[in-house]
N, C-alpha and C positions, 0 to 999 in steps of 0.2 A: 386272467390264470395259465393255472398248468395246462395243458388236455392231457387228462388219462384213462383218456380211450385208449385199454390193451387193443397188444395189437401181436400175435405170433412171431415169433422170429425169424427176420428171415436168413438162413440156412449160409454158412462160410464152404461153398463151393474152390475143393479142390480135384484141379484135372489130373487123370491117372492116361495113361500110358494107350488105358484099353476106355478107361470112362470116366465120366464125373465122378465125383463120390461128396459127398453132408453128409457136414464133422455133429457128431453127439458125447456132449460136454457133459458129467456131472461132479459135483464136488462137495468134500469135507475136511471142511475148513476147519481144522479145535482153534480159537481162542481162551484164553489166559483169560481164567476168574479172577477181575480185581478186588482184593482181597488183604489182608495183613496174615494171614496166618492159611494155612492147610487145608486140606478141601477137610480128610479128618485127623487134623493134630493141630497144638497149638506156635508147630514153626512157624520161624518169618518166609513170605517169599519176599526179598528184599533180594531186585538184581545185585548184585557184582560181590556182595561178600568175599568172604572168603572159601575158598572149597571144604564145604559137607562142615559149612558151617550150622547149615538151617537143615540139624536132623534131628528129628526125636526122636525117639527111643520107636515108634508108629512105625516112621518110616523107617527106620533100619530094621527093623520084622522083627526085636529079639523076641523070644517067646516072655508066651502072654497077655504083651498089648494088643488093645482092644483100642480099631475105628471110633471117636466119636462125631458126627457128622460136621460140619458145618455152616450150623444157616446161612448167614449171610447169603455165604457162599450158594444157598438157595434159593436166596432173596432176590438175589442175579442173577442166577437164572431164571425163574420167572418172570422179573424184568426184560430180560429179554427176548421171552419170548412175546410177550408181552409187546413191544416194539414191535417186532417181525409180526402185529395180529395170528398168534398161531395160538393154535388150544392148551391149554395149561392141567396138562395130568392131574386128579388131585389126589389118585390114589401113583403112587410109583415104589419099584423097588432094584437095587442094588446086584451084582453078580460080581460073580468069579471072571476072568478072562486067561486062559489059564497058558502060557506059554513063556521062557525063558528066557532074561536079558542081565546082565552083569549088574547094569544100573539100574533094577528092579528087585532088593532082596527077598521078596517075599516071594518071587515066583508066580507071580498074578496080577493084573492090572484089578482093579476094583470099574464099575465100568457100569454101563447101563442098556444090555443088550433089549429084554425080551419090555420095562414096561419105563420104557422112557418117560423125563420127566413135565418135557413140553412134547404135542406133538404138530397139527401138520399147520403151514406158513401160508407164509409170499418173500420176496426182496422181492419190489419198484428198484428196474433196471432204465435205467435214462444213454440209450447209446446216440442219440441224434435229437435234436431238442422239439423237443416238445411231446414223444413216442413215449409212453411207456409200454414195458418190458414183463412181465411178469415171473420171474422164479420160487416157484416153489418149494416150498422148505417138508422135507420127508418128515423129520423128529429135530431134537437138542435134546443127548443124553449127556448128562455130567458123565467125567470119571478121575481121577491118577494119571497126572504126567509122570513118564522115566525121569531116569536121574540121563548122566552123558559121561559115557566114555573119553577118554582123553588121550588120543595114540599115539601125536609129536610132541613127549615130553623124554623121552625117553625110548631107544636106539631096539631093548630086548625085553621091555614091556609095557603094557597099558594103566590105567589110573581112575579110580573111579572116582568123580564128581556128587552125590548124593540130594546135593538142594533143590534138586527139580521135583524131586521124587516122591510124590505126591501133595505137587501144588496143581492146585483144581483147578480142570480142562471144561471148558463146552464143545462138545463136538456138531456141527450144525451141517448136515443131513440133505442135498438139497436133492430135486428128482433131476434127471437127464433130460432141462431143459432149456439149458446153456447149447444156441450153438456157433458160437468159432470163437476167436482166441482176442480177438478183444473183450469182447461182449462178459467172458470167462474174468477179466483181469476188472472189465465195472462193474460185478457182480462182486468181485470180492472189494473194489474200495470203493462201494456201498456198503457193503455188511459190516467194512468194517468204518465204515465210521457214520450208521444208526449203533454199534455198541460204542464209540467213542463220546455219542450225546449221550444216549445215554448210560455213563458211565460204568458198562460190567466189565471193559477190557481196554486194557490205552491202546492194542491195535500196533503193539509197538515191533514189525516185522523183520527189525537188524536183528531184537535181542530174543527172537522166538518164541515172541506172546503172542504173532498166529503166522499162521501158516494149514498151507490147504496140501491138501490131495486132490489127486485131476486126476478123474476117471475120461478118459476116449476109447470112443472107439468111431469106425468111418459104417453109411448106410447107404447107399443106394439113393436119386434121388426118392423118394413118392415113399420112405419103408417107414416115417420117421413121421411122417401123417398115420400111418399105421399105428405106428406106439401108441399116438396121443388120443385114437378110436379105441383105442383094444389095453393100453393099461400094457401091453404085453410087452417088457424087452426083448423078445427075441430076433422080433426086427433091425434090431439098434447095430447087430453084428459083438462080438466079442468084445471083449472091454478091458482095458489096460493101466493100472493107479500107479500113475506119476507122485512118488513118494515126500512131503519136505519144502514145497516150494514159500517162498518166504520172497518171493521179487513177483511183484505184476510184471514189468520186467522179462523175466525170467519164464514168468507162466506163458505166454504167448511164444514164447519162440519153443516150450516143451513140446506145448498142446500140437506147434506144425512138423516139427521131425517125426512128434508119436506118430500121428498120423498119416503122414509119409511113409515112417517104415511098416507102417500098415498096409496101406494101396499098396504099396510095392509087395509083401506077400501076401494080398490077397488076388490078386492080378497076376501072376505065377504060380496059382490054382494052389497054396500052402495056405492051412490054416492061422489064424489070432492065435496065439496061446493066453489061456487070460494068464497071468500076473501080477510083481508090485516091481516097479522100476525107478531107476535113478535121472536127472539130467544131468548130466556135465555139459553143462556152460561151455567150459572151453573146447572141446571135443567134436560137440554142437552135437551129440549124439544121444538118448536116452542108451543105461545098458539094462538087463535086469538084474533083481537082488533075489528074489524070494518066487515059486510059483503063490497067485493070491489066497489067499485061504477064505477057507468057507468056512462060518460061522463053527460048527462040529467041530471042527481041526483046533479050534482053544478052551473044547471042552466047558462048555460055560456051566454054572450049574449058580444058583443061587446064595448068597452073599449067608453063611449063617452068621454070625458077627453081627448083621447087622437089619434092624428088623423094618418093614415098605417103614415107605418115606410117603405121612399124609396127612396135606398142608390142609388150612379151611377157605372157603371161599372168599371168605370177610378180609381174610389175608390176603390174599391174594387180590381183591378190588382198592383191598386199600396201598397196594404198591400200582396198580392202574392206575388210583387219583390222584398220584406220586407223579407218573407220569411224566417229565421234560417235554417239552417243545420237539420235532424230530424233525431230523432237515428235511422231507418232503414237507412236509408242516410250512415251515421255520420258510421254504425258498417263498412257497405259495403267498407267504404273511407280506413279505417282502416287496414281492412284486403288487402285491394290494397295494401295500402301503406309503408305499416308498415311490411308485409308477416305474420302477430300475425293468431291463429287459431281461428278460429268462436268464442269458448268458450272463448279464452281470448279474444276478440274486446267484448261481451256478457256485460262481466263483465267488461270493464272500461269507453263504450255508455252508461252503466244503467241510472246513472247520470251524469249529463251537468258539475257538476266541474268537475269529476272523467276523463270526458273526457275532460276537457279545463282542468285541471291541469295535462295528462300524455301525450297528442299532445304538451305545452309548453315542457314538458323535452323531447319525444321526437324529439323535431324542427331541424332538421340540423345529427343526428347522428341514430343508429344502432335504430330502434322502436324494435324490440324480444329483446334488451340487457336493453333497459326503460323498457320495462315494466315487465322484471326477478326485477328489483328494487324496482318499484313499486308496487307488487304484495311481492315479497319476504319478501324487509326490510320496507317500506313503511305502507303498509296497516296490516301487521304485527305488529308494532309497536304502530299505529294509534287503530288498535282494542283493544289490550294491557293496553293502557289508553285514551278507551275509548274518543277519537277522533277522532272530524268530518274531516273529509279532507277540510276544507274551512278553519279550525283552525288551520292547522297543524305545525309544526314547522323549519319545513324542505320546503324552496319554490322551485315552477321548478327550480330556477335558480341554488341551494344549490343542486339540486340531482344533476340536467344536469353536473353539474361543477364536484361533483364525479367523474361520470360516463367519462366525460371527460377525465378525469384523468389516467385509469384504459384504456381506448384506447388509448395514447399514447406511455402508456405499464412505465407510473410512480410510478404507481400502483397496487399492486395485489389485488385478489380478499380478500384475510386476510384483509389486509391494508386495500385494500376500506370500511369494515365491520367495524373498529375500527372506518378509518374515520368518516364513518355514523354517529356512535351512538355518538364521538364529537360535531361535527351539529346539532343531533335532539336537546341537551341536552344542546347546550351551545350554537348556531347559528357558524357566520364565515365566512371567503370565503373559501371556503376549498384547495382550491391551499396553498395560504396566513398561511393555519395550517402545511399543510403534507410538506410544504420548513420549515416553523417554529420550527417543532417537529420532527424536520429531521427523518421521513416515508417514500421517497423516496425509492423503491423498484430498491438492488442492482441489478445496469445491465454490473458489471464490470464480464468477465468471468472470468478473472488470480485470482480475492478472491473469485470469490463464484468456480474454481478450485481446492483454497488452503483448503478452507472451506472440499471440498469434499474427497480429501484426509487425512485430520485430522479425518472424520467421519468411510474413509475407514481402517485404519491403526488402529484405537483407539477399532473397530475390527471384528479383524482376524476367529474367529466360526460363525459372521453372513455370512462372504463373504464367506466363506465352502459355507453353507447352502442356498446362495442367488445362486450356484453355479450352482444347482441343484435344485432351485426351482430359474426359474424368477423374480416370481410373488415378490420373499420380496425386490426385485428395490425400491419399494414404501419405504416399511420401515428406508435406507436410503436418501433418500431423503423426510423425514419428517424428519430425525435430523441434517439433512445441515438446513433445514428451520427452527427448535427448533434453532440451531448453531447462526442465522442468526437474529434470533430477528420476521423473516414470512417474514423480507424488499427482505428476493433472487430470483431473475427469478425464477417458476417454470420451464417453461418452457427448462431452461439453465439447474438448478440444475438431473432434470430426464436426459437430454442428456449426463451428462456430466458421472454422475453414470456410468448408463448405457454401455457408452463405456470405460470407466475405470473397469470394472466387465464382458468386455467383453460379453458383450450384440448385 
């Protein structure tokens, strides 16, 4: 069973020239909602289409066009909130966030500042086996994505692609509960895993469908505890936001770099300026992008084109009743039902496709044996050929068939590996292959005994050495297995050799 006793995160400490400093990190994760249509229009959200192919009149801000809420996107946001044990607000509203970007034709972004659809929740993060850390979620709100400005196609002009404009986003805002770079990456990874299990975001960071803004500040030891007691952010130091991080590795690097920058300023008796920064991975530094805006800088006001969003509790309850088994639940069940270690269960549930594959293999079989075959044979072969488990040439039914033959004693481990090789490269039913190619294990004791006698008779010197050193029994077993083409039952061979040598 999992240990779900929450522990206060151990802070990451960075030594400065004058003091030790602790890190305090909060995250704003932008997750693109998995939906075929945008938040306020019916335009496609398909990635990779020709530039400006996924644009409706509303997205292009044509005069007189009014937004219409996509109910499915609302459902996806509610499903996400429920998956994060969050409060669902039955009444929420949209606001206009006013700022100019060439790839935001309206001149404002429709978002939810004052009344988000989802309230407080949590993400449980495991950075060490069996130890759960709670990262509190402050809110989740829906908003539009902006388009994309392209600056490298012409030396004299920029181009704008509006395909992403109006795509539905969930902004998932955490409390400043994260205490180190590894924990920050683990938090994003866990959040991504939950979203993928829920089916509310595909989590593709390379395409920008999941990206994080990382708020970093440093404080002296003990100041974080004052924040926990009082909820007063002033104890945590001035924070800087690193925008648009779409790599776990870069998230960790950027946090370290930014923390050291702030420590250097503070120890030189300077002041950290609250601002938005970008991380340059090539130079290993963060650089200023703009001063950190406050809500009043965007001149938020209720969107006059959209009525408040009111949803029924019965609708929320129906969504909750249909939630899938989430990662932590599945992990605990795998440990309990299949007798797996926490590490093995964690690996097998990391991706839903892997968990589903394993469960199909293990159904009605020895769970540990199934896990060993998935880990040692399947994963190794897939990695060698750079193949995803969804494209595995060996189906769960085929791998389960191999395991069934082992369990029935029709094949031994050596034959099973040869059989797996055939199935991987050629396909086919394992039982039929064994029958057609004469791969069945030899279980006839008299036939095996004859071969044992022949091996012993042919190696009298080795027999004398074995009598002085019983460990040499293994050499005779190997010779018998070789003589039978690996088809003899290893257990029977070992018993016969030991008996005939007087052990």
